N, C-alpha and C positions, 0 to 999 in steps of 0.2 A: 309554622314555617316551613318552607318547600326545602328539600334537601338542595343543595350544590349539584347542579347537574351532570359536572365533571368527576365528581368524587364517587355521586351515584353510577355514573355509567363505568368508573374503573373498579368498584368493587365489585358490580353486577357481573365484570368479565373476569374478575381476577382469577376467580376458581376457573374456570372453564379454559383461559385462553392457554394456548398451545404454549411451552416453553421455548426460548429460541436464546442462541442458535441451538441448531437442530443436528442430529449427526446422520455426516455420508454414512451410503451403503456400502456395506464390506463388498470389496471389489470392484466400486465403481469409484476410483477417487479423484477423479476429476469431473463427476457432476455434481452440483449441487445438492441439497438432502431431498430425497423422496417425498418429505413431508412437508417442506418449503414449495417445492414443484407442485405438490397437491393443491396448496392453501392459495399460491399464485393460481392455479386454474381453476378453483372454485372461489376463493373470496379474494380478492386482489388486495385490497385493501381492508385490514382485519387487525383486533386486539392481539397481541402476543404479550408474553411474562419473561424478563429478565430476570436475571441472577438476583435481583434484590426485591422481586416482588412486584415490579413497577410493568405497568401494562401500555408501554406505547402503541400508536399504529405501525403497523408494517405496511408499505406499500410496494409492492412487486411489478406493477406493469412498467416496461420503458418509457412509454411516452407519458406516465404520471411522475413517474419519476424527476424526467426531465423538465416538465413544468414544475413540480417543487422547487427543482435546485434553482430554479433560476427566479424564484417570486420571493421579492424582498419581507414578503409576510412571514418565512421560516428564519430561523436565527440559528446561526451554528455558535452559539455563544456557553460553553459549556459550565458557566456559574449561573446560570437561568434554573428555577424550580423544575421539576419535572426532564431537564435535559437527560435523554438514556443514554445513561455512562456504560460504556464495554465490561468494564469489569471494577471492584472495589478498588483495586491500586491506581487504574486510569483516572478513577473518579477524584480522589487524593491527589494525584498528582497534575493533574489539571486546576483544580481548586487552588492549590499553592503558588502557581505560575503558570502563567497562560502563555500561548504563542498566537501569531497571526491565523492559523488555521484554525483558530478557537474562539476569535470576535468577529463583528461585523461591520460591515462599513459606516463609516468610513474611518475607522482605526485600523481595520483590516486593511484596507487598499495601500492607506498610509505607509504601514510596517511591511510590506509585501514590497514596495517599490523600492525599499532598500534594500532587497535581495535579489530582483529580478533580473538584474543586466546578466551575471554569470550562466545565468539558464536560458537566454533567449537562443532563440534557434542558428541566428548567425555564430553567435560566440562558441556553443555546445558543437557544429558542425567544424570549427577549426580545432576540434580537441581530436576531432577523428582519426587523426595519424598517430596521438601520442596514444588514445585505447587500443587501437590495433596492435601497436607496439607492445603493449601489455596483454593483451590475448593472447599474441603471438609468442610471446617470453612465455608466457605459464602452459603453453601447449608443448611449447619444445621443451620444458622443464618435465611435464607429464610424462612426454614420449622417451625422455633419458633415464626414467627412473622404472620403478618396479610397478606391474599391473597384477591384479586390482588396484585400483587407487578408489577415493573418495571425491568425489568431483565436486561438494561442496567444499569440503577444504583444501583442494588443491586447486579449484578454479573458481568456480560459481562464488564464494565469498570473496578472494583477494579481488578479482576484476572490479566491483565495483567499491571495495574499500579504498582499492588504490587511486579510482578514479576521484573520489569524493576527497578522501585524503588530500590530494594535490591541489582539489578547487578552493578547500576551505584552508589549507594549511596547517593541516595537524598531522603531526608525524604520523606515518604508518606504523613505526616501528611499536606505536603505543596499540595497534590493531586489536589484540588481544582485550585489553584493557576494555575499549567500546563496544566490542562484538560482545563483551561477557555482560557488561549491563545493559547495552541496549537489546539481546535477548531477553532480560527480567521483565523491563519496561512494555515487552511484546506479548508476554505469556499471561496467558486467563489466569493462570494459579498463584502468579506473585500478591501474596498480600500486600495491603495499602504499607506496610512498614519496609520491606524488601523494596517495592517499588519507589519509595520517597528518598532511602538510602541509595538506593541506584541513579535516582535522578540528582541526587547532593553532588556525588562522586562524578558523574558526568560534568554536570555545570560547572563545579569548583575545579575540576581541571581545565575549563576550556575557558572560566572567569581570568585564570592565571595566566591560560596562551594569549587570551586580550590583550592583557596587562603588559606582554612580553612584547605583544606585536605592536602597542603604543608605541613602546620605546624604539624597536626595531622592526619595523613594516617591512612587510613584502608585499609583492603583487597577486596577493591569494584576497578569497572573500573576507576572512576572520582581520586580515590587516585594514581592509576597505572601511569595514564595520570599526574598527577601532581608531581609526586615522579621522575619517569622515562621521562619524555618527559618535562614538561615545568621547571622542576628544572634544568637540563640541557641545555635547551635554544633552543630544537629543536621546541617547539609550545610555542607561547603565551600562556598567560593566557585565551586571547579570541579566538585564536583557539581552545584551549583543550575545550573551552566552548561551541562554536561552534559543534565541535563532540557532545559532552554531549547532547546539543539542539535537533540535529536530531535524534540521538538514542533516547531518551525520548519520542521525539514527533513520530515518526515512530514505538518505541515500545510499544506503547498500542494503539493508533487511529488503528492501522489494524486489530491487533488480537482482541479490543473490537467490531470493524465493523462486523469481521467474528464470532463469537461468536453468536452476538445476530440476523444478518441476518440468518447465518447457523439452527440457533435454528428455526427462521420462515419459512425456505425453508423445513425443516424435517417436522414440525409441518401442513404445507400444502401438504406435499407427504407423508402419515403415512405411505405406504408398505416399504418404506425406513427407515422411524424412528422404525418403528419394528426390521429391521435386525438390526440396531444398537444398539438398548436398548437390544436387547435380546443376544449379544455376547460378552463377553470376551477376546475373541482373539484379542491379542495386533497389529497380521497383518492387519485384519479386520480393525478395526478400522483406523490403519494409511492409507490403503486402501481409507476409505468414509473420511479422511480429505483430502486427494490428490482430489477425487471425488469432495466435495463442494469447494474447491479451483478454479477446474477449472472450474464450472458450473456458481459459483459467481461471480471471477476475480472483486473483489471489487476494484482495481487501474483500475478505469474503464475511465481514461482520455486519456488512450495511453503511450507510453515509446516516450519523444521528443528527437530529435537528429537534426545535423546538418552534412550535407555530405561535406568532406573537397577535394573530389575529383568527376569527373563525374563518376557513377556509374549506371551498365545498372541491373536491376532487376525484372523481369518478363516481360521481350519484354519493358520496358518502361528505357528510361535514367532519370537519377537523377542527375542534374547538382552539382557543387562544389556551397556552400553557401546556397544551398536552404534547408530550413528547413522539418523535417520529422515527422510525427506521427506513430506509431509502433500501431494500435488498438491490442491491446491484449484480450480485452474479446472477439471480433469475432474470432481472433485468437484461443481461447481456445473453440469456437463452429464451426471449419473448418469441413467439412464432409469428407475431405478427410483423415483427421487424425483421428478424433473421431466419429463411428458411433453413429448415430441419437445423435447429440450433444445436442439437447435442451431438452433429459431426463436427469433427476437425477437417475444414477445409480453408488448404492455406490458397488456394486460389478464390476464394470469396472477399469481395466487398467489403471488410468489417472494421472500415472506418468510423462507423456513428457510433462505437460500442462506450462504456461507460466505464470502463475499468479505471481510467484516471479521475470520476465525475465529472461534474460540470455545471457551467455557471461561472460566478466570480470564485467561488472556492477548489477549482478544479486544479490539479496537483502544478504546483509551480516547477517540478524537477520533470516532466514528463517530456520534453525535449533531448534530455540528458538520457534518460531511461532507454527512449527509442533508439538512440545512436549507439549507445551501450549492447543491449540486445541485438541491433544491427549487424555490428560486427561480430559480435559471439555466435548469433546463426549462422552467420554468412563464413563465417571461418571454421569452428568446430568441427563441424562433419565433414565439412571438404578436408581438414587436414588429417582429420581421423576418421575415414571413410569404414572403420569395420568397429567402431564404437559400439559397446552393445551393454547391456544390465548385468551384471556380474553376483546378480542373487536373484531369488522368486519376489515377485512384484507385493506376494504378502509378507516379505521379511523386510522391504522398504519402511521407515519410521516417518510416516506423515504427520505435519505439525497439526494437528486436529485441535490442539491444546494454546494455539498461537492467534493474534489476532490478523496477522500476515500469513497465508498458507503455503506450505513449500512440505520440502523435505529435509530431516536433520541431518542425513547422511544417504548418499545414491554411491554405491559402489559400482563402478567399471571397469569394463576392460576393453581391448583391440588385438 
């Protein structure tokens, strides 16, 4: 009897496949890992070995990633065998409760439509004055207080937390609770037991909030879900709470890290910072945001998928049931798409980046993230033109252990 080809290929390559993710180079905190870049150059579709010993395909090239992310023959369903989970904690959480980001159409589209409206470009643009008020208020507080200050705690984390709390209808007074538990969910070292406990705390909290909003609805998204979906039986309270947990965690973790890491990148590139500080052109600021999103690509563990059918991409056959990791950080540094991609250039047209993914599963909250970052990057350095790093770069604690890259602290002064 002949051996199963998938099993044979996997076992053959398990020992020789490089481990993923790979470490960044010391002193180069903004660049993808050198070993990953070398793979992208030499073998842009190759096997890698994950934490559990599995060997999914790593896809590095930009065009191949976009082609696969728009191909219905690959699945985002995290319950499928050989799905390449990021950590043991994430695997446990996702197997217990799924959200729309980890199911396929038509179920994905049905669930996603329930929460799309508040994140539309028109609705988000209407929030710009409120976001500007939040940003100005936090800067006022920093300027009135002592320096140096941790920009993460004083500014980068409160901005998106205040915005997403208002949009969802979650009391900001509870921000320490949801930030602490969200941090556990995105840390690579979190055990399955710790991840489940954090998930249960957050979802239980949100279930109680949904129940309260059924009785006393407001103008927020959780109230909308409670009245229009839960009360009609279309969603359970648990399912509504799971949606809320996803939006709450994603809505502050990603943007907070972009604010702090983007600020550090600009401080390390003063020629680019001065361009941003001295302009009030909305188009120039919006372009700078896109370039920083491309350059940093803070969701740095790759998009995870499973092949539903045999697929040929880049001359390689990926067999049905095999896992796929699409390394968007090196995709955004592809020389075939972005000239001199390792250079931060705020005048670059970077709108084709894939920091938010691509295809039907691309990030729901990207309009909100863009507006938040435009307000922040267009205000902070103008209001505090002498902003500077208050420690050595090698003393900054980077989030190498997290699923979303950034810094734990960023001491700044002026």
